C-alpha positions in Angstrom: -5.7 6.4 -6.1 -3.1 8.5 -7.8 -1.1 7.0 -10.6 2.1 7.2 -8.5 0.5 5.6 -5.5 -1.0 2.9 -7.7 2.5 2.1 -9.2 4.1 2.1 -5.7 1.4 -0.3 -4.5 1.9 -2.6 -7.4 5.7 -2.6 -6.7 5.1 -3.3 -3.1 2.8 -6.3 -3.9 5.4 -7.6 -6.3 8.2 -7.3 -3.8 6.1 -8.9 -1.1 5.3 -11.8 -3.4 9.0 -12.3 -4.2 9.8 -12.3 -0.5 7.0 -14.8 0.2 8.2 -17.1 -2.6 11.8 -16.8 -1.5 10.9 -17.7 2.1 8.8 -20.7 0.9 11.6 -22.0 -1.2 14.3 -21.6 1.5 12.3 -22.9 4.4 10.5 -25.9 3.1 10.7 -27.7 6.5 9.6 -24.8 8.6 5.9 -24.7 7.6 4.9 -22.9 10.8 7.3 -20.1 10.2 6.2 -19.8 6.6 2.6 -19.7 7.7 3.3 -17.0 10.2 5.2 -14.9 7.7 2.3 -15.4 5.2 -0.2 -14.2 7.8 2.0 -11.1 8.4 2.2 -10.5 4.7 -1.6 -10.6 4.4 -2.0 -8.2 7.3 0.6 -5.9 5.7 -1.2 -5.9 2.4 -4.5 -5.1 4.2 -2.9 -2.3 6.0 -1.4 -1.0 2.8 -4.8 -0.9 1.2 -6.2 1.0 4.1 -3.4 3.5 4.0 -3.8 3.9 0.2 -7.5 4.6 0.7 -6.7 7.2 3.4 -4.1 8.7 1.2 -6.6 9.0 -1.6 -9.1 10.7 0.7 -6.5 13.1 2.1 -5.3 14.0 -1.4 -8.8 14.8 -2.6 -9.4 17.0 0.5 -6.2 18.8 -0.1 -7.0 19.4 -3.7 -10.4 20.8 -2.8 -8.8 23.1 -0.1 -6.2 24.3 -2.6 -8.9 25.0 -5.2 -10.9 27.0 -2.6 -7.9 29.0 -1.6 -7.1 29.8 -5.2 -10.6 31.0 -5.7 -10.5 33.2 -2.6 -7.1 34.7 -3.7 -8.4 35.4 -7.1 -11.2 37.3 -5.5 
């Protein structure tokens, strides 16, 4: 994972945690809704991890392709 992607992922997790905490504190009587939102948050985090892994794979492939193109152009 690139440093920028890692930093963005950490910021996303921090923001999601803040949202989760804010919802829990504002809706103490609505446990079902909080549970539903928590499940959505967990699913979003899992999707984010999958996308980060895909991004890492694509970045590596692009770097490899760029290196090969440079080698071909240099002759």
